[in-house]
N, C-alpha and C positions, 0 to 999 in steps of 0.2 A: 327358207333355207333348203338347199338341195339335200335329198334323202341320203345320197352317197356320202356327203360330207358329215351329215348327222350320224350315220352308222360308224364312220371312221372315228369321229370324236367319242362316241359311246364306247367303242372297243378300247380306245386308249384310256378312257375313264375307269373302266372296270378291270383293267389289266393289273393294277396295283394290288396291294394287300389291304386288309381291313384297317380302318382307322377308328377313331373314338366314336364315330357316329353309328357304327354297327358292329355287332359281335355275334359269334355263333359257337356252339359247343355241343358235343355228343355226351350225354349224361346217362348213366345207369340209374334207372328208377325202380327196378325190381330185381332182387337177387334170389338164387336158388335156396328155398327153405330147408332142403335136405342136405345142405352143404356139410361135408364131413371134416372140415378143417385142414385138409391136406393140400395146402397151396392157396392160390388166389380164388376168392369166392366167385363162383360163376354168375355172370349177369344174364338175366333172362329177358329183360325189356330195357331198351334204350330210347331216349328222346333226342331228336335233333332240334335244339332250341336256337332261335335267332331273335336278337333284340336290335331294333333300329331306333335311333333317337332323331328328333327333328332339328335340334340345335337352333341355328338362326332362322329356320323356316317355321318354328313353332307359331301357331296361330294363323298361318297362311293357308290358303286352299292348296291341296295337293294329295299325294298318296305315297305309301310305302310299297316296295316290291321285293320279291325274292325269286331267284331262278336257280336251277340246278343245271349244270352243263358238263357233259362228259368230254374227255379228251378228243373223241372222234366225232363230235358234232351233235349228239343228242341233246336237246334243250327242253326243259320243263319249267313251267311257271307254277308257283305255289299260290293258291287262293284258299281262304278259309271255307269258301263254299264248295270247292271241288278238289281240294288237295293238290297233288302234283299232276299237271296235265301237259302232255307233249305239245310243243309248238314247232313250226317249221324254221324259225330263226330266233336268235338271241334278242334281236331288236323287238320282235313281236312279244316275246315272253316278258321282257323288261317293262313293257308298257302296261302289263296287266297288274292292277293294284292287288295287293295281298288281301285286303278286306275293304275294298271300295275307296271312293274318293272322300276326302274330308273337306268340309267347308273351312275348318280350322284344324291344322295338324296338331295332335296332342304332343306332349313332350317326348314320349317314347311309346313303343308298342312291342310286346313280346309275342312270339309265335312258336308253336310246336309244329314244325314242318313234317315231322315223322315220329311215330311211336310204334315200336314193335321190336322184333329181333334184329340183331346185326345182319344176319343173312337176308332178312326181308328188306333191310335198307339197301343192300346191294342189288336185290332183285328189281327195285324201282328203277335203277339205272341200267338194267339189263346186264348186270355183272361188270360194268365198266367203271374205271376210276372216274371221280367227278369232283367238281368244285361247286360250292354254294356261294352265290353272290347275293348281296342285299344292298338296298339303297332307298333313296327317296327323291321325289321331285315335287316342286311347287310351281304353281302358275300365278303370275302377278302381271300387272301392267296390261300389255296388249293381249296376252292369253286370257287373263281374267275378264277383260272387256269383251273379247270375242265370245267367250262362253256365256256371259251375261246376255249378250245380244242374241245368241242362238236360243237360249232358254226363253227370252221375251218374245221371240218370233215363233215360238211353238215348233221348233225344228224337231225332227225325229230323235228319240233318245239315243239311237245308235250313232247318229251324226255327232251329237254332243259328246258321247263317250269317246268317240274316235279323236275328236279335237283335244279332249282332256288328256288322253293317252299321248298324243303328239307333244303336248306341252310338258308332260312329265318326262318323256324321253329327252326333249330338248334341254330341259333344266339339268337333268342328270349328266348329259354329255358336256354341257358347258361348264359344269362344276364338278370335276372329278373327285373331290373330297366327299361327295355325297353318296359314293358307292364303293364297293370293294369285295374282295373274297373274304368270307367269314368262316369257311370250313373247307377242308380238302380231305377226301376220303379215298383210300386205296382198297378197292374191293378184292382184287385178286391176291392180296397179301394178308387179308383178315382170316381169322379162324372162326 
């Protein structure tokens, strides 16, 4: 499939809002112990939590992914190994598994994409408004056969990972219900 068509399909897939397969929320996990009771109790630490379910893909080989995208084009991918890392395009970021590839996708996975102050959350996006996208992709049939062949042929790990990323992207683009917006944050209006 042509990469330009794949990118167009993927952008259409993630343009919608979240569905039952993924969710996200900003949760206060630590409050000011010296609170004097005069109004809303100040939150000291927040977590940006994301949960992704595998639904009909449970048990299939695949991966979960999470990206953060600002309105003006900054894109970051979340991985458990590296946290949020900037990428040159949404397509490349969405191909990065949050915590590796699974031989069999579990029923669901929960991630803490960020833990810290609200101000720190906005500093990650360089003070820009942003949206958090989450989704999953599986590879079966031709994709699974190709990867099995590459492994059997002792191809370089980087080549195998690249093909897995391609099939994750292709599956997400072909099945828009597998991805969506799970959180939208307005940095310049937060206190």
